[in-house]
C-alpha positions, 0 to 999 in steps of 0.5 A: 936704660929705658927707651931714647924717646922716654916710657911709652906709658908716660909719654902716653899720660902726657899726650893724654893730659896736654889733650885734656887740659891744654887743648893740644892735638896730635902732639908728639912727646919726648921724655928725656933723662936730663937736660943734657939729653933734652938740649942736644935732642933739641940741637939736634931737632933744629939743626942740619948736617950741614948747619954750623952752630955756636955754644957760648960759655958758660955751658954745662955739657959732660965732656968737651968734645960732645956728640955735637962736634961729630953730628953738627959743626958746633964751636964751642967757645 
């Protein structure tokens, strides 16, 4: 497995691309291994430990008792 936030060389190349081609400065880039990790990162970034959220079916998770249930009070319906 690589670093959680992605390979440093790839992240730096993406930061450079965003600056040169898109005019975006001072951005933070994370590269994930797949959609589930990216979605988990987004949910954990946008919610606080005391927040409650609901994930409506259909959803694609590798297992019903996902770590969101442990870190955030997410109900899966």
